[in-house]
PyMOL Python script that loads the backbone (N, CA, C, O; Angstrom):
from pymol import cmd

cmd.read_pdbstr("""\
ATOM      1  N   MET A   1     -16.340  -2.518 -17.013  1.00  0.00           N
ATOM      2  CA  MET A   1     -15.012  -1.945 -17.004  1.00  0.00           C
ATOM      3  C   MET A   1     -14.108  -2.716 -16.054  1.00  0.00           C
ATOM      4  O   MET A   1     -13.051  -3.191 -16.468  1.00  0.00           O
ATOM      5  N   LEU A   2     -14.494  -2.848 -14.809  1.00  0.00           N
ATOM      6  CA  LEU A   2     -13.704  -3.612 -13.845  1.00  0.00           C
ATOM      7  C   LEU A   2     -14.333  -4.968 -13.588  1.00  0.00           C
ATOM      8  O   LEU A   2     -14.206  -5.529 -12.499  1.00  0.00           O
ATOM      9  N   ARG A   3     -14.999  -5.480 -14.581  1.00  0.00           N
ATOM     10  CA  ARG A   3     -15.715  -6.740 -14.442  1.00  0.00           C
ATOM     11  C   ARG A   3     -14.771  -7.890 -14.078  1.00  0.00           C
ATOM     12  O   ARG A   3     -15.108  -8.736 -13.249  1.00  0.00           O
ATOM     13  N   ASN A   4     -13.606  -7.917 -14.692  1.00  0.00           N
ATOM     14  CA  ASN A   4     -12.663  -9.002 -14.441  1.00  0.00           C
ATOM     15  C   ASN A   4     -11.714  -8.711 -13.293  1.00  0.00           C
ATOM     16  O   ASN A   4     -10.928  -9.579 -12.912  1.00  0.00           O
ATOM     17  N   GLY A   5     -11.765  -7.535 -12.743  1.00  0.00           N
ATOM     18  CA  GLY A   5     -10.864  -7.179 -11.659  1.00  0.00           C
ATOM     19  C   GLY A   5      -9.449  -6.998 -12.170  1.00  0.00           C
ATOM     20  O   GLY A   5      -9.228  -6.766 -13.359  1.00  0.00           O
ATOM     21  N   LEU A   6      -8.503  -7.105 -11.272  1.00  0.00           N
ATOM     22  CA  LEU A   6      -7.103  -6.955 -11.656  1.00  0.00           C
ATOM     23  C   LEU A   6      -6.547  -8.293 -12.111  1.00  0.00           C
ATOM     24  O   LEU A   6      -6.567  -9.276 -11.371  1.00  0.00           O
ATOM     25  N   GLU A   7      -6.064  -8.313 -13.309  1.00  0.00           N
ATOM     26  CA  GLU A   7      -5.408  -9.502 -13.823  1.00  0.00           C
ATOM     27  C   GLU A   7      -3.911  -9.325 -13.654  1.00  0.00           C
ATOM     28  O   GLU A   7      -3.448  -8.202 -13.454  1.00  0.00           O
ATOM     29  N   PRO A   8      -3.142 -10.400 -13.730  1.00  0.00           N
ATOM     30  CA  PRO A   8      -1.689 -10.291 -13.519  1.00  0.00           C
ATOM     31  C   PRO A   8      -1.002  -9.271 -14.424  1.00  0.00           C
ATOM     32  O   PRO A   8      -0.082  -8.584 -13.980  1.00  0.00           O
ATOM     33  N   TRP A   9      -1.421  -9.160 -15.661  1.00  0.00           N
ATOM     34  CA  TRP A   9      -0.747  -8.206 -16.539  1.00  0.00           C
ATOM     35  C   TRP A   9      -1.046  -6.767 -16.151  1.00  0.00           C
ATOM     36  O   TRP A   9      -0.252  -5.877 -16.456  1.00  0.00           O
ATOM     37  N   HIS A  10      -2.166  -6.513 -15.487  1.00  0.00           N
ATOM     38  CA  HIS A  10      -2.444  -5.172 -14.964  1.00  0.00           C
ATOM     39  C   HIS A  10      -1.416  -4.805 -13.902  1.00  0.00           C
ATOM     40  O   HIS A  10      -0.920  -3.679 -13.870  1.00  0.00           O
ATOM     41  N   LEU A  11      -1.100  -5.760 -13.035  1.00  0.00           N
ATOM     42  CA  LEU A  11      -0.127  -5.505 -11.975  1.00  0.00           C
ATOM     43  C   LEU A  11       1.267  -5.277 -12.537  1.00  0.00           C
ATOM     44  O   LEU A  11       2.022  -4.463 -12.005  1.00  0.00           O
ATOM     45  N   VAL A  12       1.617  -5.981 -13.603  1.00  0.00           N
ATOM     46  CA  VAL A  12       2.933  -5.786 -14.235  1.00  0.00           C
ATOM     47  C   VAL A  12       3.038  -4.380 -14.805  1.00  0.00           C
ATOM     48  O   VAL A  12       4.048  -3.700 -14.623  1.00  0.00           O
ATOM     49  N   ILE A  13       1.997  -3.952 -15.490  1.00  0.00           N
ATOM     50  CA  ILE A  13       1.996  -2.597 -16.063  1.00  0.00           C
ATOM     51  C   ILE A  13       2.064  -1.555 -14.952  1.00  0.00           C
ATOM     52  O   ILE A  13       2.795  -0.571 -15.073  1.00  0.00           O
ATOM     53  N   LEU A  14       1.319  -1.755 -13.882  1.00  0.00           N
ATOM     54  CA  LEU A  14       1.338  -0.832 -12.753  1.00  0.00           C
ATOM     55  C   LEU A  14       2.725  -0.769 -12.122  1.00  0.00           C
ATOM     56  O   LEU A  14       3.197   0.317 -11.786  1.00  0.00           O
ATOM     57  N   ALA A  15       3.383  -1.912 -11.957  1.00  0.00           N
ATOM     58  CA  ALA A  15       4.732  -1.948 -11.375  1.00  0.00           C
ATOM     59  C   ALA A  15       5.727  -1.197 -12.255  1.00  0.00           C
ATOM     60  O   ALA A  15       6.574  -0.464 -11.744  1.00  0.00           O
ATOM     61  N   VAL A  16       5.630  -1.371 -13.562  1.00  0.00           N
ATOM     62  CA  VAL A  16       6.537  -0.658 -14.481  1.00  0.00           C
ATOM     63  C   VAL A  16       6.314   0.847 -14.375  1.00  0.00           C
ATOM     64  O   VAL A  16       7.279   1.610 -14.345  1.00  0.00           O
ATOM     65  N   ILE A  17       5.077   1.277 -14.318  1.00  0.00           N
ATOM     66  CA  ILE A  17       4.774   2.713 -14.214  1.00  0.00           C
ATOM     67  C   ILE A  17       5.319   3.279 -12.911  1.00  0.00           C
ATOM     68  O   ILE A  17       5.887   4.371 -12.902  1.00  0.00           O
ATOM     69  N   VAL A  18       5.153   2.548 -11.810  1.00  0.00           N
ATOM     70  CA  VAL A  18       5.657   3.016 -10.516  1.00  0.00           C
ATOM     71  C   VAL A  18       7.175   3.138 -10.545  1.00  0.00           C
ATOM     72  O   VAL A  18       7.725   4.116 -10.038  1.00  0.00           O
ATOM     73  N   ILE A  19       7.854   2.164 -11.128  1.00  0.00           N
ATOM     74  CA  ILE A  19       9.319   2.215 -11.199  1.00  0.00           C
ATOM     75  C   ILE A  19       9.772   3.389 -12.057  1.00  0.00           C
ATOM     76  O   ILE A  19      10.744   4.064 -11.719  1.00  0.00           O
ATOM     77  N   VAL A  20       9.085   3.637 -13.152  1.00  0.00           N
ATOM     78  CA  VAL A  20       9.459   4.755 -14.017  1.00  0.00           C
ATOM     79  C   VAL A  20       9.218   6.088 -13.314  1.00  0.00           C
ATOM     80  O   VAL A  20      10.052   6.989 -13.398  1.00  0.00           O
ATOM     81  N   VAL A  21       8.094   6.222 -12.626  1.00  0.00           N
ATOM     82  CA  VAL A  21       7.751   7.491 -11.986  1.00  0.00           C
ATOM     83  C   VAL A  21       8.652   7.778 -10.787  1.00  0.00           C
ATOM     84  O   VAL A  21       9.181   8.883 -10.662  1.00  0.00           O
ATOM     85  N   PHE A  22       8.831   6.803  -9.913  1.00  0.00           N
ATOM     86  CA  PHE A  22       9.579   7.039  -8.690  1.00  0.00           C
ATOM     87  C   PHE A  22      11.063   6.753  -8.822  1.00  0.00           C
ATOM     88  O   PHE A  22      11.856   7.278  -8.041  1.00  0.00           O
ATOM     89  N   GLY A  23      11.449   5.961  -9.758  1.00  0.00           N
ATOM     90  CA  GLY A  23      12.852   5.586  -9.890  1.00  0.00           C
ATOM     91  C   GLY A  23      13.173   4.453  -8.936  1.00  0.00           C
ATOM     92  O   GLY A  23      12.582   4.345  -7.861  1.00  0.00           O
ATOM     93  N   SER A  24      14.103   3.616  -9.332  1.00  0.00           N
ATOM     94  CA  SER A  24      14.398   2.428  -8.528  1.00  0.00           C
ATOM     95  C   SER A  24      15.124   2.757  -7.230  1.00  0.00           C
ATOM     96  O   SER A  24      15.102   1.953  -6.298  1.00  0.00           O
ATOM     97  N   LYS A  25      15.767   3.922  -7.147  1.00  0.00           N
ATOM     98  CA  LYS A  25      16.492   4.275  -5.922  1.00  0.00           C
ATOM     99  C   LYS A  25      15.560   4.696  -4.788  1.00  0.00           C
ATOM    100  O   LYS A  25      15.881   4.490  -3.618  1.00  0.00           O
ATOM    101  N   LYS A  26      14.425   5.276  -5.117  1.00  0.00           N
ATOM    102  CA  LYS A  26      13.496   5.760  -4.093  1.00  0.00           C
ATOM    103  C   LYS A  26      12.512   4.693  -3.628  1.00  0.00           C
ATOM    104  O   LYS A  26      11.874   4.858  -2.588  1.00  0.00           O
ATOM    105  N   LEU A  27      12.380   3.607  -4.375  1.00  0.00           N
ATOM    106  CA  LEU A  27      11.364   2.605  -4.040  1.00  0.00           C
ATOM    107  C   LEU A  27      11.553   1.960  -2.668  1.00  0.00           C
ATOM    108  O   LEU A  27      10.562   1.824  -1.950  1.00  0.00           O
ATOM    109  N   PRO A  28      12.761   1.551  -2.251  1.00  0.00           N
ATOM    110  CA  PRO A  28      12.886   0.954  -0.920  1.00  0.00           C
ATOM    111  C   PRO A  28      12.479   1.911   0.206  1.00  0.00           C
ATOM    112  O   PRO A  28      11.820   1.502   1.162  1.00  0.00           O
ATOM    113  N   ASP A  29      12.870   3.171   0.093  1.00  0.00           N
ATOM    114  CA  ASP A  29      12.491   4.150   1.107  1.00  0.00           C
ATOM    115  C   ASP A  29      10.988   4.387   1.116  1.00  0.00           C
ATOM    116  O   ASP A  29      10.375   4.522   2.175  1.00  0.00           O
ATOM    117  N   THR A  30      10.408   4.437  -0.062  1.00  0.00           N
ATOM    118  CA  THR A  30       8.962   4.634  -0.161  1.00  0.00           C
ATOM    119  C   THR A  30       8.210   3.442   0.421  1.00  0.00           C
ATOM    120  O   THR A  30       7.222   3.618   1.134  1.00  0.00           O
ATOM    121  N   ALA A  31       8.672   2.233   0.120  1.00  0.00           N
ATOM    122  CA  ALA A  31       8.031   1.029   0.654  1.00  0.00           C
ATOM    123  C   ALA A  31       8.163   0.975   2.171  1.00  0.00           C
ATOM    124  O   ALA A  31       7.218   0.596   2.863  1.00  0.00           O
ATOM    125  N   ARG A  32       9.321   1.349   2.689  1.00  0.00           N
ATOM    126  CA  ARG A  32       9.537   1.366   4.142  1.00  0.00           C
ATOM    127  C   ARG A  32       8.597   2.368   4.816  1.00  0.00           C
ATOM    128  O   ARG A  32       8.000   2.066   5.849  1.00  0.00           O
ATOM    129  N   ALA A  33       8.470   3.550   4.231  1.00  0.00           N
ATOM    130  CA  ALA A  33       7.586   4.576   4.790  1.00  0.00           C
ATOM    131  C   ALA A  33       6.130   4.130   4.727  1.00  0.00           C
ATOM    132  O   ALA A  33       5.363   4.374   5.659  1.00  0.00           O
ATOM    133  N   LEU A  34       5.748   3.480   3.635  1.00  0.00           N
ATOM    134  CA  LEU A  34       4.378   2.983   3.502  1.00  0.00           C
ATOM    135  C   LEU A  34       4.089   1.907   4.541  1.00  0.00           C
ATOM    136  O   LEU A  34       3.018   1.900   5.148  1.00  0.00           O
ATOM    137  N   GLY A  35       5.036   1.003   4.746  1.00  0.00           N
ATOM    138  CA  GLY A  35       4.860  -0.047   5.752  1.00  0.00           C
ATOM    139  C   GLY A  35       4.727   0.529   7.148  1.00  0.00           C
ATOM    140  O   GLY A  35       3.898   0.079   7.940  1.00  0.00           O
ATOM    141  N   LYS A  36       5.542   1.520   7.445  1.00  0.00           N
ATOM    142  CA  LYS A  36       5.482   2.174   8.760  1.00  0.00           C
ATOM    143  C   LYS A  36       4.127   2.859   8.953  1.00  0.00           C
ATOM    144  O   LYS A  36       3.524   2.768  10.022  1.00  0.00           O
ATOM    145  N   SER A  37       3.659   3.540   7.915  1.00  0.00           N
ATOM    146  CA  SER A  37       2.355   4.205   7.980  1.00  0.00           C
ATOM    147  C   SER A  37       1.227   3.198   8.174  1.00  0.00           C
ATOM    148  O   SER A  37       0.292   3.451   8.934  1.00  0.00           O
ATOM    149  N   MET A  38       1.308   2.064   7.493  1.00  0.00           N
ATOM    150  CA  MET A  38       0.277   1.036   7.629  1.00  0.00           C
ATOM    151  C   MET A  38       0.259   0.446   9.032  1.00  0.00           C
ATOM    152  O   MET A  38      -0.812   0.180   9.577  1.00  0.00           O
ATOM    153  N   ARG A  39       1.438   0.239   9.625  1.00  0.00           N
ATOM    154  CA  ARG A  39       1.496  -0.274  11.003  1.00  0.00           C
ATOM    155  C   ARG A  39       0.881   0.720  11.975  1.00  0.00           C
ATOM    156  O   ARG A  39       0.151   0.325  12.884  1.00  0.00           O
ATOM    157  N   ILE A  40       1.169   2.005  11.794  1.00  0.00           N
ATOM    158  CA  ILE A  40       0.605   3.039  12.661  1.00  0.00           C
ATOM    159  C   ILE A  40      -0.911   3.079  12.508  1.00  0.00           C
ATOM    160  O   ILE A  40      -1.635   3.142  13.502  1.00  0.00           O
ATOM    161  N   LEU A  41      -1.391   3.043  11.277  1.00  0.00           N
ATOM    162  CA  LEU A  41      -2.837   3.054  11.022  1.00  0.00           C
ATOM    163  C   LEU A  41      -3.509   1.841  11.645  1.00  0.00           C
ATOM    164  O   LEU A  41      -4.578   1.961  12.243  1.00  0.00           O
ATOM    165  N   LYS A  42      -2.892   0.682  11.511  1.00  0.00           N
ATOM    166  CA  LYS A  42      -3.459  -0.543  12.074  1.00  0.00           C
ATOM    167  C   LYS A  42      -3.533  -0.469  13.599  1.00  0.00           C
ATOM    168  O   LYS A  42      -4.536  -0.857  14.198  1.00  0.00           O
ATOM    169  N   SER A  43      -2.463   0.032  14.221  1.00  0.00           N
ATOM    170  CA  SER A  43      -2.469   0.119  15.688  1.00  0.00           C
ATOM    171  C   SER A  43      -3.483   1.145  16.182  1.00  0.00           C
ATOM    172  O   SER A  43      -4.127   0.931  17.209  1.00  0.00           O
ATOM    173  N   GLU A  44      -3.631   2.254  15.464  1.00  0.00           N
ATOM    174  CA  GLU A  44      -4.618   3.267  15.851  1.00  0.00           C
ATOM    175  C   GLU A  44      -6.043   2.731  15.675  1.00  0.00           C
ATOM    176  O   GLU A  44      -6.903   2.975  16.521  1.00  0.00           O
ATOM    177  N   ALA A  45      -6.293   2.013  14.599  1.00  0.00           N
ATOM    178  CA  ALA A  45      -7.616   1.444  14.378  1.00  0.00           C
ATOM    179  C   ALA A  45      -7.944   0.416  15.460  1.00  0.00           C
ATOM    180  O   ALA A  45      -9.076   0.357  15.941  1.00  0.00           O
ATOM    181  N   LYS A  46      -6.959  -0.391  15.840  1.00  0.00           N
ATOM    182  CA  LYS A  46      -7.173  -1.377  16.900  1.00  0.00           C
ATOM    183  C   LYS A  46      -7.453  -0.682  18.233  1.00  0.00           C
ATOM    184  O   LYS A  46      -8.315  -1.117  18.996  1.00  0.00           O
ATOM    185  N   ALA A  47      -6.730   0.390  18.505  1.00  0.00           N
ATOM    186  CA  ALA A  47      -6.942   1.143  19.749  1.00  0.00           C
ATOM    187  C   ALA A  47      -8.336   1.738  19.788  1.00  0.00           C
ATOM    188  O   ALA A  47      -8.991   1.711  20.830  1.00  0.00           O
ATOM    189  N   MET A  48      -8.806   2.280  18.655  1.00  0.00           N
ATOM    190  CA  MET A  48     -10.160   2.838  18.601  1.00  0.00           C
ATOM    191  C   MET A  48     -11.204   1.752  18.798  1.00  0.00           C
ATOM    192  O   MET A  48     -12.199   1.969  19.489  1.00  0.00           O
ATOM    193  N   LYS A  49     -10.988   0.577  18.197  1.00  0.00           N
ATOM    194  CA  LYS A  49     -11.921  -0.536  18.326  1.00  0.00           C
ATOM    195  C   LYS A  49     -11.987  -1.006  19.765  1.00  0.00           C
ATOM    196  O   LYS A  49     -13.073  -1.259  20.285  1.00  0.00           O
ATOM    197  N   ASP A  50     -10.826  -1.128  20.421  1.00  0.00           N
ATOM    198  CA  ASP A  50     -10.789  -1.551  21.818  1.00  0.00           C
ATOM    199  C   ASP A  50     -11.446  -0.516  22.724  1.00  0.00           C
ATOM    200  O   ASP A  50     -12.110  -0.863  23.701  1.00  0.00           O
ATOM    201  N   GLU A  51     -11.256   0.757  22.390  1.00  0.00           N
ATOM    202  CA  GLU A  51     -11.846   1.838  23.180  1.00  0.00           C
ATOM    203  C   GLU A  51     -13.363   1.811  23.084  1.00  0.00           C
ATOM    204  O   GLU A  51     -14.046   2.038  24.083  1.00  0.00           O
ATOM    205  N   ASN A  52     -13.897   1.540  21.915  1.00  0.00           N
ATOM    206  CA  ASN A  52     -15.343   1.501  21.713  1.00  0.00           C
ATOM    207  C   ASN A  52     -15.965   0.264  22.340  1.00  0.00           C
ATOM    208  O   ASN A  52     -17.141   0.281  22.706  1.00  0.00           O
ATOM    209  N   ALA A  53     -15.193  -0.810  22.467  1.00  0.00           N
ATOM    210  CA  ALA A  53     -15.722  -2.056  23.033  1.00  0.00           C
ATOM    211  C   ALA A  53     -15.915  -1.920  24.549  1.00  0.00           C
ATOM    212  O   ALA A  53     -16.770  -2.587  25.131  1.00  0.00           O
ATOM    213  N   HIS A  54     -15.140  -1.077  25.165  1.00  0.00           N
ATOM    214  CA  HIS A  54     -15.248  -0.920  26.638  1.00  0.00           C
ATOM    215  C   HIS A  54     -16.048   0.242  26.963  1.00  0.00           C
ATOM    216  O   HIS A  54     -16.254   0.541  28.139  1.00  0.00           O
TER     217      HIS A  54
END
""", "prot")
cmd.dss("prot")
cmd.show_as("cartoon", "prot")
cmd.util.cbc("prot")
cmd.orient("prot")
């Protein structure tokens, strides 16, 4: 089923579905919120790793 992994046309279809579901006006805000969440998660994971090392 996932033998070939994600091919470029899979990503195109996924992008079209996301645009249809969320609408083009909400996408920048959603991307900004996702980026902020990822930065927070990354910093927390790094803090936990540093805490365990000491």
